[in-house]
mmCIF file of the protein (N, C-alpha, C, O) and its ligand, coordinates in Angstrom:
data_MODEL
# 
_entry.id   MODEL 
# 
loop_
_entity.id 
_entity.type 
_entity.pdbx_number_of_molecules 
1 polymer     1 
2 non-polymer 1 
# 
_entity_poly.entity_id                      1 
_entity_poly.type                           'polypeptide(L)' 
_entity_poly.nstd_linkage                   no 
_entity_poly.nstd_monomer                   no 
_entity_poly.pdbx_seq_one_letter_code       MAKKKNPVEVYQLICEDCGERNYVVRMKKEHKGLHIRKYCSKTRTHTMHKAKKA 
_entity_poly.pdbx_seq_one_letter_code_can   MAKKKNPVEVYQLICEDCGERNYVVRMKKEHKGLHIRKYCSKTRTHTMHKAKKA 
_entity_poly.pdbx_strand_id                 A 
# 
loop_
_entity_poly_seq.entity_id 
_entity_poly_seq.num 
_entity_poly_seq.mon_id 
_entity_poly_seq.hetero 
1 1  MET n 
1 2  ALA n 
1 3  LYS n 
1 4  LYS n 
1 5  LYS n 
1 6  ASN n 
1 7  PRO n 
1 8  VAL n 
1 9  GLU n 
1 10 VAL n 
1 11 TYR n 
1 12 GLN n 
1 13 LEU n 
1 14 ILE n 
1 15 CYS n 
1 16 GLU n 
1 17 ASP n 
1 18 CYS n 
1 19 GLY n 
1 20 GLU n 
1 21 ARG n 
1 22 ASN n 
1 23 TYR n 
1 24 VAL n 
1 25 VAL n 
1 26 ARG n 
1 27 MET n 
1 28 LYS n 
1 29 LYS n 
1 30 GLU n 
1 31 HIS n 
1 32 LYS n 
1 33 GLY n 
1 34 LEU n 
1 35 HIS n 
1 36 ILE n 
1 37 ARG n 
1 38 LYS n 
1 39 TYR n 
1 40 CYS n 
1 41 SER n 
1 42 LYS n 
1 43 THR n 
1 44 ARG n 
1 45 THR n 
1 46 HIS n 
1 47 THR n 
1 48 MET n 
1 49 HIS n 
1 50 LYS n 
1 51 ALA n 
1 52 LYS n 
1 53 LYS n 
1 54 ALA n 
# 
loop_
_struct_asym.id 
_struct_asym.entity_id 
A 1 
B 2 
# 
loop_
_chem_comp.id 
_chem_comp.type 
_chem_comp.mon_nstd_flag 
ALA 'L-peptide linking' y 
ARG 'L-peptide linking' y 
ASN 'L-peptide linking' y 
ASP 'L-peptide linking' y 
CYS 'L-peptide linking' y 
GLN 'L-peptide linking' y 
GLU 'L-peptide linking' y 
GLY 'peptide linking'   y 
HIS 'L-peptide linking' y 
ILE 'L-peptide linking' y 
LEU 'L-peptide linking' y 
LYS 'L-peptide linking' y 
MET 'L-peptide linking' y 
PRO 'L-peptide linking' y 
SER 'L-peptide linking' y 
THR 'L-peptide linking' y 
TYR 'L-peptide linking' y 
VAL 'L-peptide linking' y 
ZN  non-polymer         . 
# 
_pdbx_entity_nonpoly.entity_id   2 
_pdbx_entity_nonpoly.name        ? 
_pdbx_entity_nonpoly.comp_id     ZN 
# 
_pdbx_nonpoly_scheme.asym_id         B 
_pdbx_nonpoly_scheme.entity_id       2 
_pdbx_nonpoly_scheme.mon_id          ZN 
_pdbx_nonpoly_scheme.ndb_seq_num     1 
_pdbx_nonpoly_scheme.pdb_seq_num     101 
_pdbx_nonpoly_scheme.auth_seq_num    101 
_pdbx_nonpoly_scheme.pdb_mon_id      ZN 
_pdbx_nonpoly_scheme.auth_mon_id     ZN 
_pdbx_nonpoly_scheme.pdb_strand_id   A 
_pdbx_nonpoly_scheme.pdb_ins_code    . 
# 
loop_
_atom_site.group_PDB 
_atom_site.id 
_atom_site.type_symbol 
_atom_site.label_atom_id 
_atom_site.label_alt_id 
_atom_site.label_comp_id 
_atom_site.label_asym_id 
_atom_site.label_entity_id 
_atom_site.label_seq_id 
_atom_site.pdbx_PDB_ins_code 
_atom_site.Cartn_x 
_atom_site.Cartn_y 
_atom_site.Cartn_z 
_atom_site.occupancy 
_atom_site.B_iso_or_equiv 
_atom_site.pdbx_formal_charge 
_atom_site.auth_seq_id 
_atom_site.auth_comp_id 
_atom_site.auth_asym_id 
_atom_site.auth_atom_id 
_atom_site.pdbx_PDB_model_num 
ATOM   1   N  N  . MET A 1 1  ? -118.756 -25.753 -9.137 1.00 0.00 ? 1   MET A N  1 
ATOM   2   C  CA . MET A 1 1  ? -117.617 -25.396 -8.353 1.00 0.00 ? 1   MET A CA 1 
ATOM   3   C  C  . MET A 1 1  ? -116.381 -26.331 -8.690 1.00 0.00 ? 1   MET A C  1 
ATOM   4   O  O  . MET A 1 1  ? -116.467 -27.559 -8.719 1.00 0.00 ? 1   MET A O  1 
ATOM   5   N  N  . ALA A 1 2  ? -115.284 -25.651 -8.926 1.00 0.00 ? 2   ALA A N  1 
ATOM   6   C  CA . ALA A 1 2  ? -114.064 -26.393 -9.282 1.00 0.00 ? 2   ALA A CA 1 
ATOM   7   C  C  . ALA A 1 2  ? -113.553 -27.094 -8.051 1.00 0.00 ? 2   ALA A C  1 
ATOM   8   O  O  . ALA A 1 2  ? -113.461 -26.505 -6.974 1.00 0.00 ? 2   ALA A O  1 
ATOM   9   N  N  . LYS A 1 3  ? -113.231 -28.321 -8.212 1.00 0.00 ? 3   LYS A N  1 
ATOM   10  C  CA . LYS A 1 3  ? -112.739 -29.175 -7.098 1.00 0.00 ? 3   LYS A CA 1 
ATOM   11  C  C  . LYS A 1 3  ? -111.187 -29.095 -7.065 1.00 0.00 ? 3   LYS A C  1 
ATOM   12  O  O  . LYS A 1 3  ? -110.533 -29.522 -8.017 1.00 0.00 ? 3   LYS A O  1 
ATOM   13  N  N  . LYS A 1 4  ? -110.634 -28.583 -6.041 1.00 0.00 ? 4   LYS A N  1 
ATOM   14  C  CA . LYS A 1 4  ? -109.184 -28.508 -5.917 1.00 0.00 ? 4   LYS A CA 1 
ATOM   15  C  C  . LYS A 1 4  ? -108.693 -29.745 -5.231 1.00 0.00 ? 4   LYS A C  1 
ATOM   16  O  O  . LYS A 1 4  ? -109.172 -30.098 -4.154 1.00 0.00 ? 4   LYS A O  1 
ATOM   17  N  N  . LYS A 1 5  ? -107.752 -30.404 -5.837 1.00 0.00 ? 5   LYS A N  1 
ATOM   18  C  CA . LYS A 1 5  ? -107.113 -31.536 -5.105 1.00 0.00 ? 5   LYS A CA 1 
ATOM   19  C  C  . LYS A 1 5  ? -105.708 -31.106 -4.747 1.00 0.00 ? 5   LYS A C  1 
ATOM   20  O  O  . LYS A 1 5  ? -104.949 -30.623 -5.587 1.00 0.00 ? 5   LYS A O  1 
ATOM   21  N  N  . ASN A 1 6  ? -105.378 -31.294 -3.471 1.00 0.00 ? 6   ASN A N  1 
ATOM   22  C  CA . ASN A 1 6  ? -104.097 -30.921 -2.933 1.00 0.00 ? 6   ASN A CA 1 
ATOM   23  C  C  . ASN A 1 6  ? -103.761 -29.429 -3.049 1.00 0.00 ? 6   ASN A C  1 
ATOM   24  O  O  . ASN A 1 6  ? -102.862 -29.065 -3.807 1.00 0.00 ? 6   ASN A O  1 
ATOM   25  N  N  . PRO A 1 7  ? -104.454 -28.576 -2.327 1.00 0.00 ? 7   PRO A N  1 
ATOM   26  C  CA . PRO A 1 7  ? -104.140 -27.155 -2.416 1.00 0.00 ? 7   PRO A CA 1 
ATOM   27  C  C  . PRO A 1 7  ? -102.825 -26.825 -1.755 1.00 0.00 ? 7   PRO A C  1 
ATOM   28  O  O  . PRO A 1 7  ? -102.742 -26.673 -0.536 1.00 0.00 ? 7   PRO A O  1 
ATOM   29  N  N  . VAL A 1 8  ? -101.785 -26.717 -2.583 1.00 0.00 ? 8   VAL A N  1 
ATOM   30  C  CA . VAL A 1 8  ? -100.417 -26.475 -2.093 1.00 0.00 ? 8   VAL A CA 1 
ATOM   31  C  C  . VAL A 1 8  ? -100.066 -25.045 -2.374 1.00 0.00 ? 8   VAL A C  1 
ATOM   32  O  O  . VAL A 1 8  ? -100.299 -24.522 -3.463 1.00 0.00 ? 8   VAL A O  1 
ATOM   33  N  N  . GLU A 1 9  ? -99.497  -24.421 -1.363 1.00 0.00 ? 9   GLU A N  1 
ATOM   34  C  CA . GLU A 1 9  ? -99.105  -23.043 -1.504 1.00 0.00 ? 9   GLU A CA 1 
ATOM   35  C  C  . GLU A 1 9  ? -97.563  -22.879 -1.210 1.00 0.00 ? 9   GLU A C  1 
ATOM   36  O  O  . GLU A 1 9  ? -96.906  -23.733 -0.614 1.00 0.00 ? 9   GLU A O  1 
ATOM   37  N  N  . VAL A 1 10 ? -97.069  -21.723 -1.680 1.00 0.00 ? 10  VAL A N  1 
ATOM   38  C  CA . VAL A 1 10 ? -95.586  -21.466 -1.460 1.00 0.00 ? 10  VAL A CA 1 
ATOM   39  C  C  . VAL A 1 10 ? -95.401  -20.644 -0.212 1.00 0.00 ? 10  VAL A C  1 
ATOM   40  O  O  . VAL A 1 10 ? -96.055  -19.618 -0.020 1.00 0.00 ? 10  VAL A O  1 
ATOM   41  N  N  . TYR A 1 11 ? -94.489  -21.110 0.649  1.00 0.00 ? 11  TYR A N  1 
ATOM   42  C  CA . TYR A 1 11 ? -94.202  -20.390 1.882  1.00 0.00 ? 11  TYR A CA 1 
ATOM   43  C  C  . TYR A 1 11 ? -92.739  -20.117 1.989  1.00 0.00 ? 11  TYR A C  1 
ATOM   44  O  O  . TYR A 1 11 ? -91.903  -20.847 1.457  1.00 0.00 ? 11  TYR A O  1 
ATOM   45  N  N  . GLN A 1 12 ? -92.438  -19.037 2.697  1.00 0.00 ? 12  GLN A N  1 
ATOM   46  C  CA . GLN A 1 12 ? -91.021  -18.744 3.021  1.00 0.00 ? 12  GLN A CA 1 
ATOM   47  C  C  . GLN A 1 12 ? -90.828  -19.143 4.454  1.00 0.00 ? 12  GLN A C  1 
ATOM   48  O  O  . GLN A 1 12 ? -91.703  -18.902 5.285  1.00 0.00 ? 12  GLN A O  1 
ATOM   49  N  N  . LEU A 1 13 ? -89.708  -19.744 4.765  1.00 0.00 ? 13  LEU A N  1 
ATOM   50  C  CA . LEU A 1 13 ? -89.305  -20.059 6.133  1.00 0.00 ? 13  LEU A CA 1 
ATOM   51  C  C  . LEU A 1 13 ? -88.362  -18.950 6.652  1.00 0.00 ? 13  LEU A C  1 
ATOM   52  O  O  . LEU A 1 13 ? -87.201  -18.852 6.254  1.00 0.00 ? 13  LEU A O  1 
ATOM   53  N  N  . ILE A 1 14 ? -88.929  -18.105 7.579  1.00 0.00 ? 14  ILE A N  1 
ATOM   54  C  CA . ILE A 1 14 ? -88.217  -16.995 8.035  1.00 0.00 ? 14  ILE A CA 1 
ATOM   55  C  C  . ILE A 1 14 ? -87.637  -17.263 9.451  1.00 0.00 ? 14  ILE A C  1 
ATOM   56  O  O  . ILE A 1 14 ? -88.340  -17.694 10.365 1.00 0.00 ? 14  ILE A O  1 
ATOM   57  N  N  . CYS A 1 15 ? -86.345  -16.989 9.578  1.00 0.00 ? 15  CYS A N  1 
ATOM   58  C  CA . CYS A 1 15 ? -85.639  -17.164 10.866 1.00 0.00 ? 15  CYS A CA 1 
ATOM   59  C  C  . CYS A 1 15 ? -86.221  -16.175 11.905 1.00 0.00 ? 15  CYS A C  1 
ATOM   60  O  O  . CYS A 1 15 ? -86.321  -14.970 11.675 1.00 0.00 ? 15  CYS A O  1 
ATOM   61  N  N  . GLU A 1 16 ? -86.592  -16.755 13.051 1.00 0.00 ? 16  GLU A N  1 
ATOM   62  C  CA . GLU A 1 16 ? -87.165  -15.851 14.089 1.00 0.00 ? 16  GLU A CA 1 
ATOM   63  C  C  . GLU A 1 16 ? -86.108  -15.068 14.797 1.00 0.00 ? 16  GLU A C  1 
ATOM   64  O  O  . GLU A 1 16 ? -86.460  -14.105 15.479 1.00 0.00 ? 16  GLU A O  1 
ATOM   65  N  N  . ASP A 1 17 ? -84.878  -15.382 14.703 1.00 0.00 ? 17  ASP A N  1 
ATOM   66  C  CA . ASP A 1 17 ? -83.854  -14.702 15.392 1.00 0.00 ? 17  ASP A CA 1 
ATOM   67  C  C  . ASP A 1 17 ? -83.384  -13.468 14.596 1.00 0.00 ? 17  ASP A C  1 
ATOM   68  O  O  . ASP A 1 17 ? -83.301  -12.381 15.169 1.00 0.00 ? 17  ASP A O  1 
ATOM   69  N  N  . CYS A 1 18 ? -83.081  -13.601 13.318 1.00 0.00 ? 18  CYS A N  1 
ATOM   70  C  CA . CYS A 1 18 ? -82.530  -12.595 12.569 1.00 0.00 ? 18  CYS A CA 1 
ATOM   71  C  C  . CYS A 1 18 ? -83.424  -12.060 11.426 1.00 0.00 ? 18  CYS A C  1 
ATOM   72  O  O  . CYS A 1 18 ? -83.158  -11.014 10.835 1.00 0.00 ? 18  CYS A O  1 
ATOM   73  N  N  . GLY A 1 19 ? -84.494  -12.828 11.147 1.00 0.00 ? 19  GLY A N  1 
ATOM   74  C  CA . GLY A 1 19 ? -85.441  -12.394 10.121 1.00 0.00 ? 19  GLY A CA 1 
ATOM   75  C  C  . GLY A 1 19 ? -85.017  -12.768 8.681  1.00 0.00 ? 19  GLY A C  1 
ATOM   76  O  O  . GLY A 1 19 ? -85.623  -12.318 7.708  1.00 0.00 ? 19  GLY A O  1 
ATOM   77  N  N  . GLU A 1 20 ? -83.976  -13.590 8.572  1.00 0.00 ? 20  GLU A N  1 
ATOM   78  C  CA . GLU A 1 20 ? -83.482  -13.993 7.295  1.00 0.00 ? 20  GLU A CA 1 
ATOM   79  C  C  . GLU A 1 20 ? -84.509  -14.993 6.651  1.00 0.00 ? 20  GLU A C  1 
ATOM   80  O  O  . GLU A 1 20 ? -85.074  -15.856 7.323  1.00 0.00 ? 20  GLU A O  1 
ATOM   81  N  N  . ARG A 1 21 ? -84.699  -14.833 5.398  1.00 0.00 ? 21  ARG A N  1 
ATOM   82  C  CA . ARG A 1 21 ? -85.585  -15.794 4.655  1.00 0.00 ? 21  ARG A CA 1 
ATOM   83  C  C  . ARG A 1 21 ? -84.737  -16.881 4.062  1.00 0.00 ? 21  ARG A C  1 
ATOM   84  O  O  . ARG A 1 21 ? -84.176  -16.713 2.979  1.00 0.00 ? 21  ARG A O  1 
ATOM   85  N  N  . ASN A 1 22 ? -84.636  -17.942 4.719  1.00 0.00 ? 22  ASN A N  1 
ATOM   86  C  CA . ASN A 1 22 ? -83.646  -18.967 4.370  1.00 0.00 ? 22  ASN A CA 1 
ATOM   87  C  C  . ASN A 1 22 ? -84.202  -20.072 3.410  1.00 0.00 ? 22  ASN A C  1 
ATOM   88  O  O  . ASN A 1 22 ? -83.453  -20.679 2.645  1.00 0.00 ? 22  ASN A O  1 
ATOM   89  N  N  . TYR A 1 23 ? -85.495  -20.298 3.479  1.00 0.00 ? 23  TYR A N  1 
ATOM   90  C  CA . TYR A 1 23 ? -86.045  -21.381 2.654  1.00 0.00 ? 23  TYR A CA 1 
ATOM   91  C  C  . TYR A 1 23 ? -87.375  -20.964 1.983  1.00 0.00 ? 23  TYR A C  1 
ATOM   92  O  O  . TYR A 1 23 ? -88.152  -20.151 2.482  1.00 0.00 ? 23  TYR A O  1 
ATOM   93  N  N  . VAL A 1 24 ? -87.561  -21.591 0.818  1.00 0.00 ? 24  VAL A N  1 
ATOM   94  C  CA . VAL A 1 24 ? -88.848  -21.455 0.172  1.00 0.00 ? 24  VAL A CA 1 
ATOM   95  C  C  . VAL A 1 24 ? -89.365  -22.938 0.038  1.00 0.00 ? 24  VAL A C  1 
ATOM   96  O  O  . VAL A 1 24 ? -88.689  -23.819 -0.493 1.00 0.00 ? 24  VAL A O  1 
ATOM   97  N  N  . VAL A 1 25 ? -90.535  -23.125 0.530  1.00 0.00 ? 25  VAL A N  1 
ATOM   98  C  CA . VAL A 1 25 ? -91.153  -24.480 0.534  1.00 0.00 ? 25  VAL A CA 1 
ATOM   99  C  C  . VAL A 1 25 ? -92.549  -24.445 -0.041 1.00 0.00 ? 25  VAL A C  1 
ATOM   100 O  O  . VAL A 1 25 ? -93.227  -23.418 0.005  1.00 0.00 ? 25  VAL A O  1 
ATOM   101 N  N  . ARG A 1 26 ? -92.972  -25.556 -0.575 1.00 0.00 ? 26  ARG A N  1 
ATOM   102 C  CA . ARG A 1 26 ? -94.317  -25.717 -0.994 1.00 0.00 ? 26  ARG A CA 1 
ATOM   103 C  C  . ARG A 1 26 ? -95.055  -26.739 -0.011 1.00 0.00 ? 26  ARG A C  1 
ATOM   104 O  O  . ARG A 1 26 ? -94.622  -27.878 0.160  1.00 0.00 ? 26  ARG A O  1 
ATOM   105 N  N  . MET A 1 27 ? -96.061  -26.309 0.544  1.00 0.00 ? 27  MET A N  1 
ATOM   106 C  CA . MET A 1 27 ? -96.838  -27.184 1.412  1.00 0.00 ? 27  MET A CA 1 
ATOM   107 C  C  . MET A 1 27 ? -98.280  -26.793 1.500  1.00 0.00 ? 27  MET A C  1 
ATOM   108 O  O  . MET A 1 27 ? -98.693  -25.731 1.034  1.00 0.00 ? 27  MET A O  1 
ATOM   109 N  N  . LYS A 1 28 ? -99.048  -27.683 2.116  1.00 0.00 ? 28  LYS A N  1 
ATOM   110 C  CA . LYS A 1 28 ? -100.481 -27.511 2.193  1.00 0.00 ? 28  LYS A CA 1 
ATOM   111 C  C  . LYS A 1 28 ? -100.849 -26.381 3.127  1.00 0.00 ? 28  LYS A C  1 
ATOM   112 O  O  . LYS A 1 28 ? -100.153 -26.094 4.101  1.00 0.00 ? 28  LYS A O  1 
ATOM   113 N  N  . LYS A 1 29 ? -101.973 -25.743 2.802  1.00 0.00 ? 29  LYS A N  1 
ATOM   114 C  CA . LYS A 1 29 ? -102.488 -24.586 3.555  1.00 0.00 ? 29  LYS A CA 1 
ATOM   115 C  C  . LYS A 1 29 ? -102.635 -24.788 5.090  1.00 0.00 ? 29  LYS A C  1 
ATOM   116 O  O  . LYS A 1 29 ? -102.433 -23.857 5.870  1.00 0.00 ? 29  LYS A O  1 
ATOM   117 N  N  . GLU A 1 30 ? -102.984 -26.006 5.491  1.00 0.00 ? 30  GLU A N  1 
ATOM   118 C  CA . GLU A 1 30 ? -103.215 -26.274 6.881  1.00 0.00 ? 30  GLU A CA 1 
ATOM   119 C  C  . GLU A 1 30 ? -101.943 -26.129 7.738  1.00 0.00 ? 30  GLU A C  1 
ATOM   120 O  O  . GLU A 1 30 ? -102.025 -26.102 8.966  1.00 0.00 ? 30  GLU A O  1 
ATOM   121 N  N  . HIS A 1 31 ? -100.753 -26.035 7.080  1.00 0.00 ? 31  HIS A N  1 
ATOM   122 C  CA . HIS A 1 31 ? -99.506  -25.909 7.793  1.00 0.00 ? 31  HIS A CA 1 
ATOM   123 C  C  . HIS A 1 31 ? -99.148  -24.464 8.013  1.00 0.00 ? 31  HIS A C  1 
ATOM   124 O  O  . HIS A 1 31 ? -98.068  -24.173 8.527  1.00 0.00 ? 31  HIS A O  1 
ATOM   125 N  N  . LYS A 1 32 ? -99.998  -23.570 7.648  1.00 0.00 ? 32  LYS A N  1 
ATOM   126 C  CA . LYS A 1 32 ? -99.790  -22.136 7.784  1.00 0.00 ? 32  LYS A CA 1 
ATOM   127 C  C  . LYS A 1 32 ? -99.464  -21.756 9.229  1.00 0.00 ? 32  LYS A C  1 
ATOM   128 O  O  . LYS A 1 32 ? -100.168 -22.195 10.139 1.00 0.00 ? 32  LYS A O  1 
ATOM   129 N  N  . GLY A 1 33 ? -98.461  -20.986 9.464  1.00 0.00 ? 33  GLY A N  1 
ATOM   130 C  CA . GLY A 1 33 ? -98.036  -20.607 10.830 1.00 0.00 ? 33  GLY A CA 1 
ATOM   131 C  C  . GLY A 1 33 ? -97.155  -21.587 11.508 1.00 0.00 ? 33  GLY A C  1 
ATOM   132 O  O  . GLY A 1 33 ? -96.808  -21.416 12.677 1.00 0.00 ? 33  GLY A O  1 
ATOM   133 N  N  . LEU A 1 34 ? -96.773  -22.649 10.776 1.00 0.00 ? 34  LEU A N  1 
ATOM   134 C  CA . LEU A 1 34 ? -95.961  -23.709 11.312 1.00 0.00 ? 34  LEU A CA 1 
ATOM   135 C  C  . LEU A 1 34 ? -94.613  -23.206 11.715 1.00 0.00 ? 34  LEU A C  1 
ATOM   136 O  O  . LEU A 1 34 ? -94.038  -22.373 11.014 1.00 0.00 ? 34  LEU A O  1 
ATOM   137 N  N  . HIS A 1 35 ? -94.062  -23.693 12.858 1.00 0.00 ? 35  HIS A N  1 
ATOM   138 C  CA . HIS A 1 35 ? -92.711  -23.405 13.266 1.00 0.00 ? 35  HIS A CA 1 
ATOM   139 C  C  . HIS A 1 35 ? -91.808  -24.651 13.047 1.00 0.00 ? 35  HIS A C  1 
ATOM   140 O  O  . HIS A 1 35 ? -92.088  -25.768 13.482 1.00 0.00 ? 35  HIS A O  1 
ATOM   141 N  N  . ILE A 1 36 ? -90.744  -24.360 12.362 1.00 0.00 ? 36  ILE A N  1 
ATOM   142 C  CA . ILE A 1 36 ? -89.844  -25.453 12.052 1.00 0.00 ? 36  ILE A CA 1 
ATOM   143 C  C  . ILE A 1 36 ? -88.450  -25.111 12.526 1.00 0.00 ? 36  ILE A C  1 
ATOM   144 O  O  . ILE A 1 36 ? -88.035  -23.956 12.429 1.00 0.00 ? 36  ILE A O  1 
ATOM   145 N  N  . ARG A 1 37 ? -87.712  -26.091 13.041 1.00 0.00 ? 37  ARG A N  1 
ATOM   146 C  CA . ARG A 1 37 ? -86.331  -25.875 13.434 1.00 0.00 ? 37  ARG A CA 1 
ATOM   147 C  C  . ARG A 1 37 ? -85.473  -26.128 12.211 1.00 0.00 ? 37  ARG A C  1 
ATOM   148 O  O  . ARG A 1 37 ? -85.395  -27.239 11.687 1.00 0.00 ? 37  ARG A O  1 
ATOM   149 N  N  . LYS A 1 38 ? -84.829  -25.046 11.775 1.00 0.00 ? 38  LYS A N  1 
ATOM   150 C  CA . LYS A 1 38 ? -83.984  -25.125 10.540 1.00 0.00 ? 38  LYS A CA 1 
ATOM   151 C  C  . LYS A 1 38 ? -82.653  -24.444 10.744 1.00 0.00 ? 38  LYS A C  1 
ATOM   152 O  O  . LYS A 1 38 ? -82.465  -23.634 11.652 1.00 0.00 ? 38  LYS A O  1 
ATOM   153 N  N  . TYR A 1 39 ? -81.718  -24.810 9.848  1.00 0.00 ? 39  TYR A N  1 
ATOM   154 C  CA . TYR A 1 39 ? -80.420  -24.180 9.847  1.00 0.00 ? 39  TYR A CA 1 
ATOM   155 C  C  . TYR A 1 39 ? -80.511  -22.777 9.210  1.00 0.00 ? 39  TYR A C  1 
ATOM   156 O  O  . TYR A 1 39 ? -81.064  -22.571 8.130  1.00 0.00 ? 39  TYR A O  1 
ATOM   157 N  N  . CYS A 1 40 ? -79.938  -21.856 9.949  1.00 0.00 ? 40  CYS A N  1 
ATOM   158 C  CA . CYS A 1 40 ? -79.882  -20.453 9.443  1.00 0.00 ? 40  CYS A CA 1 
ATOM   159 C  C  . CYS A 1 40 ? -78.471  -20.173 8.930  1.00 0.00 ? 40  CYS A C  1 
ATOM   160 O  O  . CYS A 1 40 ? -77.488  -20.303 9.659  1.00 0.00 ? 40  CYS A O  1 
ATOM   161 N  N  . SER A 1 41 ? -78.400  -19.786 7.656  1.00 0.00 ? 41  SER A N  1 
ATOM   162 C  CA . SER A 1 41 ? -77.098  -19.539 7.002  1.00 0.00 ? 41  SER A CA 1 
ATOM   163 C  C  . SER A 1 41 ? -76.434  -18.286 7.522  1.00 0.00 ? 41  SER A C  1 
ATOM   164 O  O  . SER A 1 41 ? -75.218  -18.125 7.409  1.00 0.00 ? 41  SER A O  1 
ATOM   165 N  N  . LYS A 1 42 ? -77.218  -17.408 8.086  1.00 0.00 ? 42  LYS A N  1 
ATOM   166 C  CA . LYS A 1 42 ? -76.656  -16.125 8.567  1.00 0.00 ? 42  LYS A CA 1 
ATOM   167 C  C  . LYS A 1 42 ? -75.992  -16.251 9.952  1.00 0.00 ? 42  LYS A C  1 
ATOM   168 O  O  . LYS A 1 42 ? -74.859  -15.812 10.147 1.00 0.00 ? 42  LYS A O  1 
ATOM   169 N  N  . THR A 1 43 ? -76.713  -16.855 10.904 1.00 0.00 ? 43  THR A N  1 
ATOM   170 C  CA . THR A 1 43 ? -76.160  -17.063 12.266 1.00 0.00 ? 43  THR A CA 1 
ATOM   171 C  C  . THR A 1 43 ? -75.424  -18.378 12.331 1.00 0.00 ? 43  THR A C  1 
ATOM   172 O  O  . THR A 1 43 ? -74.708  -18.620 13.303 1.00 0.00 ? 43  THR A O  1 
ATOM   173 N  N  . ARG A 1 44 ? -75.566  -19.238 11.344 1.00 0.00 ? 44  ARG A N  1 
ATOM   174 C  CA . ARG A 1 44 ? -74.856  -20.561 11.287 1.00 0.00 ? 44  ARG A CA 1 
ATOM   175 C  C  . ARG A 1 44 ? -75.207  -21.429 12.462 1.00 0.00 ? 44  ARG A C  1 
ATOM   176 O  O  . ARG A 1 44 ? -74.365  -22.143 13.008 1.00 0.00 ? 44  ARG A O  1 
ATOM   177 N  N  . THR A 1 45 ? -76.487  -21.359 12.852 1.00 0.00 ? 45  THR A N  1 
ATOM   178 C  CA . THR A 1 45 ? -76.991  -22.249 13.931 1.00 0.00 ? 45  THR A CA 1 
ATOM   179 C  C  . THR A 1 45 ? -78.382  -22.677 13.510 1.00 0.00 ? 45  THR A C  1 
ATOM   180 O  O  . THR A 1 45 ? -78.947  -22.144 12.555 1.00 0.00 ? 45  THR A O  1 
ATOM   181 N  N  . HIS A 1 46 ? -78.933  -23.652 14.235 1.00 0.00 ? 46  HIS A N  1 
ATOM   182 C  CA . HIS A 1 46 ? -80.279  -23.995 14.030 1.00 0.00 ? 46  HIS A CA 1 
ATOM   183 C  C  . HIS A 1 46 ? -81.207  -23.133 14.887 1.00 0.00 ? 46  HIS A C  1 
ATOM   184 O  O  . HIS A 1 46 ? -81.067  -23.035 16.106 1.00 0.00 ? 46  HIS A O  1 
ATOM   185 N  N  . THR A 1 47 ? -82.115  -22.543 14.220 1.00 0.00 ? 47  THR A N  1 
ATOM   186 C  CA . THR A 1 47 ? -83.054  -21.604 14.877 1.00 0.00 ? 47  THR A CA 1 
ATOM   187 C  C  . THR A 1 47 ? -84.465  -21.974 14.501 1.00 0.00 ? 47  THR A C  1 
ATOM   188 O  O  . THR A 1 47 ? -84.666  -22.773 13.586 1.00 0.00 ? 47  THR A O  1 
ATOM   189 N  N  . MET A 1 48 ? -85.471  -21.405 15.193 1.00 0.00 ? 48  MET A N  1 
ATOM   190 C  CA . MET A 1 48 ? -86.832  -21.619 14.792 1.00 0.00 ? 48  MET A CA 1 
ATOM   191 C  C  . MET A 1 48 ? -87.195  -20.773 13.627 1.00 0.00 ? 48  MET A C  1 
ATOM   192 O  O  . MET A 1 48 ? -86.879  -19.584 13.595 1.00 0.00 ? 48  MET A O  1 
ATOM   193 N  N  . HIS A 1 49 ? -87.840  -21.345 12.681 1.00 0.00 ? 49  HIS A N  1 
ATOM   194 C  CA . HIS A 1 49 ? -88.289  -20.645 11.491 1.00 0.00 ? 49  HIS A CA 1 
ATOM   195 C  C  . HIS A 1 49 ? -89.826  -20.662 11.415 1.00 0.00 ? 49  HIS A C  1 
ATOM   196 O  O  . HIS A 1 49 ? -90.451  -21.667 11.755 1.00 0.00 ? 49  HIS A O  1 
ATOM   197 N  N  . LYS A 1 50 ? -90.411  -19.592 10.985 1.00 0.00 ? 50  LYS A N  1 
ATOM   198 C  CA . LYS A 1 50 ? -91.811  -19.521 10.868 1.00 0.00 ? 50  LYS A CA 1 
ATOM   199 C  C  . LYS A 1 50 ? -92.153  -19.547 9.370  1.00 0.00 ? 50  LYS A C  1 
ATOM   200 O  O  . LYS A 1 50 ? -91.505  -18.892 8.554  1.00 0.00 ? 50  LYS A O  1 
ATOM   201 N  N  . ALA A 1 51 ? -93.194  -20.328 9.037  1.00 0.00 ? 51  ALA A N  1 
ATOM   202 C  CA . ALA A 1 51 ? -93.643  -20.366 7.705  1.00 0.00 ? 51  ALA A CA 1 
ATOM   203 C  C  . ALA A 1 51 ? -94.576  -19.239 7.368  1.00 0.00 ? 51  ALA A C  1 
ATOM   204 O  O  . ALA A 1 51 ? -95.642  -19.088 7.964  1.00 0.00 ? 51  ALA A O  1 
ATOM   205 N  N  . LYS A 1 52 ? -94.148  -18.424 6.372  1.00 0.00 ? 52  LYS A N  1 
ATOM   206 C  CA . LYS A 1 52 ? -95.015  -17.325 6.025  1.00 0.00 ? 52  LYS A CA 1 
ATOM   207 C  C  . LYS A 1 52 ? -95.263  -17.373 4.533  1.00 0.00 ? 52  LYS A C  1 
ATOM   208 O  O  . LYS A 1 52 ? -94.384  -17.714 3.742  1.00 0.00 ? 52  LYS A O  1 
ATOM   209 N  N  . LYS A 1 53 ? -96.493  -17.020 4.169  1.00 0.00 ? 53  LYS A N  1 
ATOM   210 C  CA . LYS A 1 53 ? -96.874  -17.124 2.774  1.00 0.00 ? 53  LYS A CA 1 
ATOM   211 C  C  . LYS A 1 53 ? -96.017  -16.211 1.889  1.00 0.00 ? 53  LYS A C  1 
ATOM   212 O  O  . LYS A 1 53 ? -95.876  -15.021 2.173  1.00 0.00 ? 53  LYS A O  1 
ATOM   213 N  N  . ALA A 1 54 ? -95.466  -16.752 0.852  1.00 0.00 ? 54  ALA A N  1 
ATOM   214 C  CA . ALA A 1 54 ? -94.599  -15.977 -0.075 1.00 0.00 ? 54  ALA A CA 1 
ATOM   215 C  C  . ALA A 1 54 ? -95.376  -14.984 -0.880 1.00 0.00 ? 54  ALA A C  1 
ATOM   216 O  O  . ALA A 1 54 ? -94.800  -14.264 -1.695 1.00 0.00 ? 54  ALA A O  1 
HETATM 217 ZN ZN . ZN  B 2 .  ? -81.216  -16.404 11.507 1.00 0.00 2 101 ZN  A ZN 1 
# 
């Protein structure tokens, strides 16, 4: 069995207010479903963003 060290996946951070995909991030699998407060370029405010697998 191949041993994976640091399984990192690509996620999109999607604004929960308008649905805009503002960021693409690489992070570990265990952060799936994470909610992050980020700046939204569309509404020009900080909103909650959900990490979704790209
Ligand atoms: Zn937004």
